C-alpha positions in Angstrom: 79.4 79.5 105.1 76.4 81.5 103.7 73.4 80.8 101.6 70.6 82.7 99.9 67.0 82.8 100.9 64.5 85.3 99.4 67.4 87.0 97.7 69.0 87.6 101.1 72.3 86.3 102.3 71.9 84.2 105.5 74.4 82.6 107.9 74.6 78.8 108.0 72.5 78.2 111.1 68.9 78.5 112.2 68.0 78.8 115.9 65.2 76.4 117.0 62.7 77.1 119.8 60.9 73.7 120.3 62.0 73.7 124.0 60.6 77.3 124.4 57.0 76.1 124.4 55.1 75.4 127.6 52.4 72.8 128.4 51.4 70.3 125.7 54.3 69.4 123.4 56.5 71.9 125.2 59.9 71.8 126.9 58.8 69.9 130.0 57.0 67.2 128.1 59.6 66.7 125.3 62.9 67.5 127.1 62.0 66.8 130.7 62.8 70.4 131.7 61.0 73.7 131.5 62.7 77.1 131.1 61.6 80.4 132.6 60.9 83.5 130.4 63.8 85.5 131.8 66.3 82.8 130.9 64.9 82.4 127.4 64.9 86.2 127.0 68.5 86.4 127.9 69.2 83.5 125.5 67.5 85.3 122.7 69.5 88.5 123.4 72.8 86.7 123.5 72.1 84.8 120.3 70.9 88.0 118.5 74.0 89.9 119.7 76.2 87.0 118.4 74.6 87.5 114.9 72.0 84.8 114.9 69.0 86.4 113.3 67.2 83.3 111.7 64.7 81.8 114.1 62.5 78.7 113.7 59.4 77.8 115.5 56.1 76.0 114.9 52.4 76.1 115.8 52.7 72.8 117.7 55.7 73.8 119.8 53.9 74.2 123.1 50.8 74.6 121.0 51.4 78.2 120.1 53.3 79.3 123.2 56.7 79.1 121.5 55.4 81.4 118.7 54.0 83.8 121.3 57.2 84.1 123.3 59.4 84.5 120.2 57.0 87.1 118.8 57.3 89.2 122.0 61.1 89.2 121.6 61.5 90.0 118.0 59.6 93.3 118.0 61.4 96.0 116.0 64.3 93.6 115.3 65.3 92.7 111.7 65.0 88.9 112.0 64.2 86.1 109.6 61.3 84.0 110.7 60.4 80.4 110.0 57.3 78.6 111.3 55.3 75.5 110.4 51.8 74.1 110.1 51.1 70.4 111.0 48.2 69.4 108.7 45.2 67.3 109.6 45.0 63.7 108.3 41.9 64.8 106.3 42.4 67.9 104.2 40.1 70.8 104.8 40.1 73.7 102.3 41.5 76.8 103.9 43.3 74.9 106.6 46.8 76.2 105.7 45.7 79.8 105.4 43.9 79.7 108.7 46.9 78.1 110.5 49.2 80.6 108.9 47.1 83.6 109.9 47.0 82.3 113.5 50.8 81.9 113.5 51.3 85.4 112.1 49.0 86.8 114.9 51.0 85.0 117.6 54.3 86.2 116.1 53.0 89.7 115.6 54.0 90.0 112.0 52.2 90.4 108.6 54.4 87.9 106.7 56.7 85.0 107.5 59.9 84.5 105.6 59.7 80.7 105.4 56.6 78.6 106.0 56.7 74.9 106.2 54.3 72.1 105.8 55.3 70.2 109.0 54.3 66.8 107.6 53.7 65.6 104.0 50.0 64.8 104.5 47.6 65.7 101.7 50.7 67.0 99.9 49.1 68.2 96.6 46.2 70.0 98.2 48.3 71.7 100.9 51.1 72.8 98.6 48.6 74.3 96.2 47.1 76.3 99.1 50.5 77.4 100.3 51.2 78.7 96.9 48.0 80.8 97.2 49.2 82.1 100.6 52.5 83.1 99.0 50.6 85.0 96.2 48.6 86.7 98.9 51.8 88.1 100.4 51.5 86.1 103.7 54.7 84.1 103.2 57.8 84.7 101.2 59.1 81.1 100.7 57.6 77.6 101.1 59.3 74.5 102.7 58.5 70.9 103.4 59.4 69.1 106.6 59.7 65.3 107.2 59.4 64.4 103.5 61.1 61.7 101.5 62.9 62.3 98.2 59.7 61.4 96.3 57.5 63.6 98.4 60.0 66.5 98.1 59.9 66.1 94.3 56.1 66.0 94.3 55.9 69.1 96.5 58.2 71.0 94.1 56.3 69.9 91.1 52.9 71.0 92.5 54.4 74.4 93.6 55.9 75.0 90.1 52.5 74.2 88.5 51.1 76.9 90.7 53.7 79.6 90.0 56.0 78.9 92.9 58.8 76.5 93.9 60.0 74.6 96.9 62.7 76.7 98.6 63.7 74.4 101.5 63.4 71.0 103.2 63.7 70.5 106.9 64.3 66.9 108.0 65.7 65.0 110.9 69.4 64.7 110.3 72.2 63.4 112.5 74.9 60.9 112.7 72.2 58.5 113.9 69.8 59.4 111.1 72.1 60.1 108.1 71.5 56.9 106.0 67.8 57.3 105.5 68.1 60.9 104.5 70.9 60.4 101.9 68.5 60.3 99.0 66.5 63.4 100.1 69.7 65.3 100.7 71.1 64.4 97.3 67.8 65.5 95.6 68.0 68.8 97.3 71.6 69.3 96.2 70.8 68.4 92.7 67.8 70.8 92.6 69.1 73.7 94.5 66.8 73.3 97.4 68.1 74.3 100.8 68.4 71.3 103.3 67.9 72.1 107.0 68.7 69.5 109.5 67.0 69.3 112.9 67.9 67.1 115.9 71.5 67.1 114.9 72.4 66.6 118.5 69.6 64.1 119.0 68.1 66.3 121.7 71.4 66.2 123.6 72.3 62.5 123.2 75.2 63.5 120.8 76.2 66.6 122.7 78.9 64.8 124.6 77.3 65.9 127.8 75.4 62.7 128.4 76.3 59.0 128.5 75.1 55.7 130.1 75.9 57.0 133.6 74.5 60.5 133.0 71.4 60.0 130.8 68.1 61.8 130.2 65.3 62.1 132.7 63.0 59.1 132.2 59.8 61.1 132.4 60.3 63.0 129.1 59.9 62.1 125.5 63.6 62.1 124.9 64.1 59.9 128.0 61.7 57.4 126.7 63.1 57.4 123.1 66.8 57.3 124.2 67.4 55.1 127.2 70.4 53.9 129.0 70.8 50.9 126.7 71.2 53.2 123.6 73.8 55.3 125.4 75.9 52.2 126.0 75.8 51.3 122.3 76.9 54.8 121.2 79.6 55.2 123.9 82.5 54.8 121.4 80.9 57.6 119.3 80.5 59.8 122.3 84.1 59.2 123.2 85.2 60.2 119.7 83.1 63.4 119.9 84.7 64.3 123.2 88.2 63.6 121.9 87.7 65.8 118.9 86.3 68.6 121.1 89.4 68.4 123.2 91.6 68.5 120.1 89.9 71.6 118.7 89.3 73.3 122.1 85.5 73.5 121.6 82.5 72.3 123.5 81.7 68.7 122.6 78.2 69.7 121.3 79.9 71.6 118.4 81.4 68.5 116.8 78.2 67.0 115.4 77.2 70.5 114.2 80.6 70.8 112.4 80.0 67.4 110.9 76.5 68.4 109.6 77.9 71.6 108.0 80.6 69.5 106.3 77.8 67.4 104.8 76.2 70.5 103.3 73.4 70.7 105.8 72.1 73.9 107.4 71.8 73.1 111.2 68.8 74.0 113.3 70.2 74.3 116.8 68.0 74.7 119.8 69.2 77.2 122.4 67.9 77.6 126.0 70.9 79.2 127.7 72.9 82.4 126.9 76.1 80.4 127.1 74.9 78.1 124.3 74.9 81.1 121.9 78.5 82.0 122.6 79.8 78.6 121.7 77.7 78.0 118.6 80.0 79.8 116.2 82.7 77.2 117.0 80.7 74.4 115.4 79.8 76.6 112.4 83.4 77.6 111.7 85.2 74.4 112.6 86.4 72.3 109.7 86.8 68.6 110.5 89.2 66.6 108.3 87.9 63.9 105.9 89.3 61.2 108.2 87.6 62.7 111.2 84.1 62.8 109.6 84.6 59.3 108.3 85.5 58.0 111.8 82.4 59.7 113.3 80.2 58.1 110.6 81.8 54.6 111.0 81.3 54.7 114.7 77.7 55.8 114.3 77.0 53.0 111.9 78.8 50.4 114.0 76.6 51.3 117.0 73.5 49.9 115.2 71.5 52.7 116.7 69.1 54.8 114.5 66.8 57.5 115.6 63.4 58.4 114.3 60.7 60.6 115.8 57.2 59.3 116.3 56.0 62.1 114.1 58.1 61.1 111.1 
């Protein structure tokens, strides 16, 4: 599948770099594991060679270190860049532009293709300012992350009043977060707004690589959020993911990705190893049957487990 952003045809996937950051809010703190620069460089090269040219980061991923690393790797390469600003609780005039200019400096570019408000705080003021940043040529398209259907509609209204429009939404979307996002996804479909889904694999919990016996490290954010008890509850879902992967001869991590694509969601997939890039196309091109997607959803709902980040 393909979609259009800034009058350019894009492939149906965006590569996430949350785990690339170091220190505060970086890979070690969130995922319980840090990654060396050489490994991430090789991962970028493998993904780029495989045709993945749309990269997503944020100022808070490792507090700027993810942007810096990605910026060092994209020099002289025709990539599409997405980054985000997490606003303060109290709006300060010029906040968005200052944050954007700092991100551009870390990335080493003059303009970013897609710039997100990372949280719908002070939505009217921040969207108006982002429209001004777009008019100044600092950003090509504007998005909103972690917004409800009502907040998405308000963001689009404010942007239209200021000569722009909302191009995209980036929300938490997975088999364990699909119900609460149904209204937002439908609004985006009805209003031709691209819907990107992050945490489709729930930071690995739905990859098929973990279960109650092999779970996350406790001293990490994902370990605290997704303990052994939750893995026990979703074991039937994990078993189904593994069965489908064996049926289609793909890595089990590709099944939730294929499910998301079937729902009309553009997946944001975090990569930290070169091998991950080589298998990603399997999930993007695999077509699950209606019965298979229905079974996955039924097992997810039956588990009673829902996931929501502390930032949402």
